[in-house]
Steps between C-alpha positions, in 0.01 A plus 500: 500500500606413850263391773372776728689536825301536822553850645626373837784293358624781277522736797682236705750446220559873468544536878749214499702655219498846660596343833795322340608821326486699825691224682766509229542875533521460878777241468700726268463792743600290800803346330626824347462702821834358616680719247363816663637397838836420342521849346430675834150609401316312770194728486425388147571141599255513789234657278552232240478228764174642634351525152616146420338360813173684431492373143579147617205510740267635229621241248461216748149620586396511134654162430333340801163658416522376141584143598222476758243573233 
């Protein structure tokens, strides 16, 4: 049996992992938005950029909150 984990540290670990996942999705959205501009669908590109920035902010917030403890 493993040692019991304090509840606070488990939540911080989960927040850190979710923050990293959200940041990863944001990076993919931001990098791939260039292809929409290249194919003359700038509306989709702008929407993808906005969503990528919002997800990056949320991911950074979760990551920062998890590391502060």
